[in-house]
C-alpha positions in Angstrom: -75.7 -34.0 83.3 -78.0 -36.3 81.4 -78.6 -36.2 77.7 -82.0 -34.6 78.2 -80.7 -31.9 80.5 -78.3 -30.8 77.8 -81.2 -30.2 75.3 -83.0 -27.0 74.6 -86.7 -26.8 75.3 -87.3 -27.0 71.5 -85.3 -30.2 71.2 -86.8 -31.7 74.4 -90.2 -31.3 72.8 -89.1 -33.6 70.0 -87.9 -36.2 72.5 -91.3 -36.1 74.2 -93.0 -36.5 70.8 -90.8 -39.5 70.0 -91.8 -41.1 73.2 -95.4 -40.5 72.5 -95.1 -42.1 69.1 -93.3 -45.1 70.6 -96.1 -45.5 73.1 -98.6 -45.4 70.3 -96.8 -48.2 68.5 -95.7 -46.0 65.6 -93.3 -47.7 63.1 -92.1 -46.6 59.7 -89.3 -48.1 57.5 -87.9 -45.4 55.3 -87.5 -46.2 51.5 -85.3 -44.7 48.9 -86.2 -41.1 47.8 -87.4 -42.5 44.4 -89.7 -44.9 46.1 -90.9 -42.3 48.5 -91.7 -39.9 45.6 -93.5 -42.6 43.6 -95.7 -43.6 46.6 -96.5 -40.0 47.4 -97.7 -39.3 43.8 -100.5 -41.8 44.1 -104.0 -40.2 44.2 -104.8 -41.7 47.7 -101.5 -40.2 49.1 -102.3 -36.6 48.5 -103.1 -35.9 52.2 -102.2 -37.6 55.5 -104.7 -39.9 57.2 -102.5 -41.5 59.8 -99.4 -40.8 61.9 -97.3 -42.7 59.5 -98.5 -40.4 56.7 -97.5 -37.4 58.8 -94.2 -38.5 60.2 -93.1 -41.2 57.8 -94.4 -40.2 54.3 -94.1 -36.4 55.1 -97.6 -35.7 53.7 -99.6 -32.5 54.5 -102.3 -32.9 57.1 -105.4 -31.2 58.4 -105.0 -29.5 61.8 -107.6 -31.9 63.4 -105.7 -35.1 62.5 -103.3 -35.0 65.4 -104.3 -34.8 69.0 -104.0 -31.4 70.8 -100.9 -32.7 72.7 -99.1 -33.9 69.6 -99.8 -30.7 67.7 -98.6 -28.7 70.7 -95.4 -30.7 70.9 -94.8 -30.1 67.2 -95.4 -26.4 67.7 -93.0 -26.3 70.7 -90.4 -28.1 68.6 -90.8 -25.5 65.8 -91.2 -28.2 63.1 -94.6 -27.3 61.7 -95.0 -25.4 58.4 -97.9 -24.2 56.3 -98.5 -26.2 53.1 -101.4 -25.1 50.8 -103.7 -24.5 53.7 -102.6 -27.6 55.6 -99.8 -28.3 58.0 -96.6 -30.3 57.4 -93.9 -31.7 59.7 -90.3 -30.7 58.9 -89.1 -33.9 60.4 -89.6 -37.6 59.8 -89.5 -40.5 62.3 -88.0 -43.8 61.2 -87.9 -47.2 63.0 -84.7 -49.3 63.4 -85.2 -52.4 65.6 -86.9 -51.0 68.7 -85.6 -47.5 68.3 -87.0 -44.4 66.7 -84.8 -41.8 64.9 -85.8 -38.3 64.0 -84.4 -36.8 60.7 -85.3 -34.4 58.0 -88.6 -34.5 56.2 -89.0 -35.6 52.6 -87.9 -34.2 50.2 -84.4 -33.7 51.6 -83.5 -30.7 49.5 -81.8 -28.4 52.0 -78.0 -28.3 52.2 -78.0 -29.3 55.9 -80.6 -32.1 55.5 -80.1 -35.2 57.7 -80.8 -38.3 55.8 -82.0 -41.7 57.0 -82.9 -44.5 54.5 -82.0 -47.9 53.1 -78.2 -47.2 53.4 -78.8 -46.6 57.1 -80.4 -50.0 57.6 -77.5 -51.8 55.8 -75.0 -49.7 57.8 -76.7 -50.8 61.0 -76.5 -54.5 59.9 -72.8 -54.1 59.3 -72.3 -52.7 62.9 -74.5 -55.4 64.4 -72.6 -58.2 62.7 -69.2 -56.8 63.8 -70.3 -56.4 67.4 -71.7 -59.9 67.5 -68.5 -61.4 66.0 -65.9 -59.4 67.9 -65.7 -59.5 71.7 -62.6 -57.5 72.3 -63.2 -54.6 74.8 -64.3 -51.3 73.2 -63.1 -48.5 75.5 -63.5 -45.8 72.9 -65.4 -45.6 69.6 -66.4 -43.0 67.1 -69.0 -42.5 64.4 -67.6 -40.2 61.7 -70.2 -38.1 60.0 -72.9 -39.3 62.4 -75.9 -37.9 60.6 -78.9 -39.0 62.7 -76.5 -40.8 65.1 -77.4 -44.4 64.2 -73.8 -45.8 64.4 -72.9 -44.1 67.6 -76.2 -45.0 69.3 -76.0 -48.7 68.2 -72.5 -49.0 69.6 -73.3 -47.2 72.8 -76.3 -49.5 73.5 -74.3 -52.6 72.8 -71.2 -51.5 74.7 -72.5 -49.5 77.7 -68.9 -49.2 79.1 -67.6 -47.5 76.0 -67.0 -43.8 75.4 -68.7 -43.2 72.1 -68.1 -40.0 70.0 -70.6 -38.8 67.4 -68.9 -36.4 65.0 -70.2 -34.3 62.1 -69.6 -30.9 60.5 -73.3 -30.3 60.0 -74.9 -28.6 63.1 -78.3 -30.0 62.2 -76.9 -33.6 62.2 -75.4 -33.0 65.7 -78.7 -31.7 66.9 -80.6 -34.7 65.6 -78.1 -37.1 67.0 -78.4 -35.5 70.5 -82.2 -35.8 70.3 -82.0 -39.4 69.2 -79.4 -40.3 71.9 -81.7 -38.9 74.5 -84.7 -40.8 73.2 -82.6 -44.0 73.1 -81.5 -43.3 76.7 -77.8 -43.8 76.0 -75.6 -41.8 78.4 -72.3 -42.7 76.9 -72.6 -40.8 73.6 -70.8 -37.4 73.3 -71.8 -35.2 70.3 -69.1 -33.0 68.9 -68.4 -30.9 65.8 -65.4 -32.2 63.9 -64.2 -32.4 60.3 -63.7 -36.2 60.2 -61.2 -36.9 63.1 -59.3 -33.6 62.8 -60.8 -31.9 65.8 -60.6 -34.9 68.3 -57.6 -36.5 69.9 -56.6 -40.0 70.8 -57.1 -43.6 69.6 -60.2 -45.7 69.0 -61.0 -49.4 69.3 -63.8 -49.0 66.8 -64.3 -46.4 64.1 -67.5 -46.5 61.9 -68.5 -44.3 59.0 -71.4 -44.1 56.5 -70.3 -41.1 54.4 -72.1 -39.7 51.4 -70.8 -41.2 48.2 -72.5 -39.4 45.3 -71.2 -36.6 43.1 -74.0 -34.1 43.9 -74.0 -30.9 41.9 -75.9 -29.2 44.8 -73.2 -30.5 47.3 -75.7 -31.4 49.9 -73.9 -32.5 53.1 -75.7 -35.9 53.4 -75.2 -36.7 49.7 -72.0 -35.2 48.2 -68.8 -37.3 48.6 -66.5 -35.1 46.6 -64.3 -36.0 43.7 -65.4 -37.0 40.2 -67.5 -40.0 41.4 -68.1 -39.2 45.0 -65.3 -41.2 46.6 -63.1 -38.5 47.9 -64.6 -38.3 51.4 -64.4 -42.1 51.9 -60.7 -42.1 51.0 -60.1 -39.3 53.4 -61.8 -41.2 56.2 -59.6 -44.3 55.5 -56.4 -42.1 55.5 -57.3 -40.5 58.9 -58.7 -43.6 60.5 -55.6 -45.8 59.9 -53.5 -43.7 62.1 -56.1 -43.5 64.9 -56.8 -47.2 65.4 -55.7 -48.7 68.7 -54.0 -52.1 68.5 -56.7 -54.6 67.7 -59.1 -51.8 66.7 -61.2 -51.8 63.6 -62.6 -49.4 61.0 -66.0 -50.2 59.5 -66.6 -48.1 56.4 -69.9 -48.4 54.6 -69.9 -46.5 51.3 -70.6 -46.6 47.6 -68.4 -47.4 44.6 -69.2 -46.3 41.1 -68.1 -49.1 38.7 -66.6 -48.1 35.4 -65.9 -50.5 32.5 -66.0 -53.5 34.8 -63.5 -51.8 37.2 -63.8 -50.5 40.8 -61.9 -47.2 40.8 -62.6 -46.7 44.5 -60.9 -50.0 45.4 -58.0 -49.2 43.0 -57.5 -45.9 44.9 -57.9 -47.6 48.2 -55.5 -50.5 47.9 -52.2 -48.4 48.1 -53.4 -46.8 51.3 -53.9 -50.2 52.9 -50.4 -51.6 52.1 -48.9 -50.4 55.4 -47.7 -53.3 57.5 -49.7 -54.2 60.6 -53.2 -54.0 59.1 -55.6 -56.7 57.8 -58.6 -55.8 55.7 -61.6 -57.1 53.8 -63.6 -55.5 51.1 -66.9 -56.8 49.7 -70.0 -55.7 47.9 -73.2 -55.6 50.0 -75.4 -54.7 47.1 -74.3 -54.7 43.5 -76.7 -52.1 42.1 -78.3 -49.2 44.0 -79.6 -45.7 42.9 -79.7 -46.6 39.3 -81.5 -43.4 38.5 -78.2 -41.5 39.2 -76.6 -43.0 36.1 -78.4 -40.3 34.0 -76.8 -37.5 36.1 -73.9 -35.4 34.9 -70.5 -37.1 35.5 -71.9 -40.6 35.5 -71.9 -41.2 31.7 -69.3 -44.0 31.9 -70.6 -45.6 35.2 -72.2 -49.0 34.7 -73.6 -49.4 38.2 -73.2 -48.1 41.8 -72.5 -50.7 44.4 -72.6 -50.4 48.1 -69.5 -51.8 49.7 -68.1 -52.6 53.2 -64.5 -52.1 54.1 -63.2 -53.5 57.4 -59.7 -52.7 58.4 -58.1 -54.0 61.6 -54.9 -52.9 63.2 -53.1 -56.0 64.2 -51.6 -56.0 67.7 -49.6 -58.5 69.9 -51.2 -61.9 69.8 -53.6 -60.9 67.0 -53.6 -63.2 64.0 -54.3 -62.5 60.4 -58.0 -62.9 61.0 -58.5 -64.5 57.6 -61.9 -65.8 56.7 -61.1 -68.7 54.3 -64.7 -68.6 53.1 -64.5 -65.0 51.9 -63.1 -64.8 48.4 -63.4 -61.0 48.5 -60.7 -60.8 51.1 -57.7 -58.6 50.3 -54.7 -58.4 52.6 
């Protein structure tokens, strides 16, 4: 059964809308929530004038702005809502390379919101770089906490022979991933509900994850990482993934680290978990300072900055060397 044949009529309407947007040349790069908010408060941004306004900037629009077919597809997909006498889409469409991904509209306030933003683009770059530099066969891969399905879909497109699992505990994320996989025409992605790796069996040649890493009082699924500074979920992923890597397999973890008094508490908590023999790992900052507005939030009084970091762990197997990059001073092993 194809990806589309597994979708409901409601979800299939979103796939058809995505294809229509692609054919119309639609493109939108999603900014941070703060940038999105600031742009939308400009006087000229009070109502939608283009498809990018409707499906990128999440602005209210007059019923006559869209074609009859586009509005019908939105109604079939049940994503239209009334907004002060106008209409508004409950979903956004964002571009990544030549792909389109559907995810939750701005602002993402609901507990089950599916987020796509600058972290998604950096996560995609991390996956692209790994796949371009590593040519070992990938028979089985998994995207933990798949969200909109970006990790799973990128791997599935690059390694058509691989079985790729997309896992999440959020039903809305699983739904969006299934829609995006159908739109991307990848037949080798399986979408399954799982709390990290607890509900799936076997070993993996590649495990990727882009978990939430904030301490969010509202505990929104896409944002709350647990623990005092949001690192708990990332640590759980590392603990579970190490025992599920096949020989030669790698974990790619893209996450955030809240720096306190010049220290990296996440790395300090991480290091003992990586001391098991048979693993090589690297850890580096991809961006030293993101989401600065969060420093005024409760619990962040001692945090100096929030960095986004990349952890790569490889299970060494027969014939596999240390894989040490002498040019990378951030390497820990």
